[in-house]
C-alpha positions in Angstrom: 58.2 162.0 153.0 60.0 165.2 152.2 61.3 165.7 148.7 65.0 166.8 148.7 66.7 169.1 146.4 69.1 166.2 145.6 66.1 164.1 144.4 64.9 166.9 142.2 68.3 167.4 140.6 68.7 163.6 140.2 65.4 163.6 138.2 67.0 165.7 135.5 64.3 168.4 135.7 66.9 171.2 136.2 68.7 170.1 133.1 65.4 170.2 131.2 64.6 173.6 132.5 68.1 174.9 131.5 67.8 173.5 128.0 64.4 175.1 127.5 64.5 178.5 129.2 67.3 181.1 129.0 66.2 182.4 132.4 67.1 179.0 134.0 70.5 178.6 132.5 72.6 180.5 135.0 73.4 178.4 138.1 72.1 180.9 140.7 68.7 181.1 138.9 68.6 177.3 138.6 69.4 176.9 142.3 66.6 179.3 143.2 64.3 177.3 140.9 65.2 174.0 142.6 64.7 175.5 146.1 61.4 177.0 145.2 60.1 173.9 143.4 61.2 171.6 146.2 59.7 173.9 148.9 56.4 174.1 147.0 56.1 170.4 146.6 56.9 169.8 150.2 53.9 172.0 151.2 51.6 169.6 149.4 49.7 166.8 151.2 51.6 163.6 151.7 49.8 161.7 149.0 50.8 164.3 146.4 54.4 164.4 147.6 54.6 160.6 147.3 53.2 160.6 143.8 55.5 163.4 142.6 58.5 161.8 144.2 57.7 158.5 142.4 57.2 160.3 139.1 60.5 162.2 139.5 62.3 158.9 140.1 60.8 157.5 136.8 61.6 160.6 134.7 65.3 159.7 133.9 64.1 156.3 132.7 61.5 157.8 130.5 64.0 160.2 129.1 66.4 157.4 128.5 63.7 155.3 126.8 63.1 158.1 124.3 66.7 159.2 123.6 69.0 156.4 124.8 70.9 159.2 126.6 71.1 160.5 130.1 69.2 163.7 130.7 72.3 165.0 132.5 74.6 164.4 129.5 72.4 165.0 126.5 72.8 168.0 124.3 70.3 170.8 124.9 68.5 170.1 121.6 68.0 166.5 122.5 66.7 167.5 125.9 64.2 170.0 124.4 62.9 167.4 121.9 62.5 164.7 124.6 60.9 167.1 127.0 58.4 168.1 124.3 57.6 164.4 123.7 57.3 163.7 127.5 54.9 166.7 127.8 52.5 165.0 125.5 52.1 162.0 127.8 49.2 162.0 130.3 50.5 162.5 133.8 54.0 163.3 132.8 52.9 166.4 130.9 51.1 167.8 133.9 54.1 167.1 136.1 56.5 168.8 133.7 54.2 171.9 133.2 53.6 172.3 137.0 57.2 171.9 138.0 58.4 174.2 135.2 56.0 176.9 136.3 57.2 176.6 139.9 60.8 176.7 138.7 60.3 179.8 136.5 58.5 181.6 139.3 61.2 180.7 141.8 64.1 181.7 139.5 62.6 185.0 138.4 61.1 185.9 141.8 64.2 185.0 143.7 62.5 183.6 146.7 61.8 180.1 148.0 58.7 179.3 150.0 59.1 178.5 153.6 58.6 174.9 154.2 55.7 174.4 156.6 55.5 170.8 157.6 52.0 169.5 156.8 50.6 167.5 159.7 49.9 164.0 158.3 47.0 162.0 159.5 47.7 158.5 160.7 44.8 156.8 159.1 
């Protein structure tokens, strides 16, 4: 399984990043962040990619459960508050911290890692 940039955007993470960090508000920086984060995740072993992809699919539902709003339409202050609450949850907090670090690195560095396909074992 390869995580797509579309799936990352659909999770609402880029909206969370933009609400929290000035450096990730401009569209070009956010696009670099998405490419870098997606590329980095795709370099992980398959089990990690599956777990992250599953967690990213659940993130919009978790956000909605907290705010009764879509992460894509919520005001920045709502997004910041919900992201802070989500960061306090086990598992979700680690996911948010790790992906945010990747996003900031990608946006500020301006490069995306080359995706090297990890050979998956069949067993």
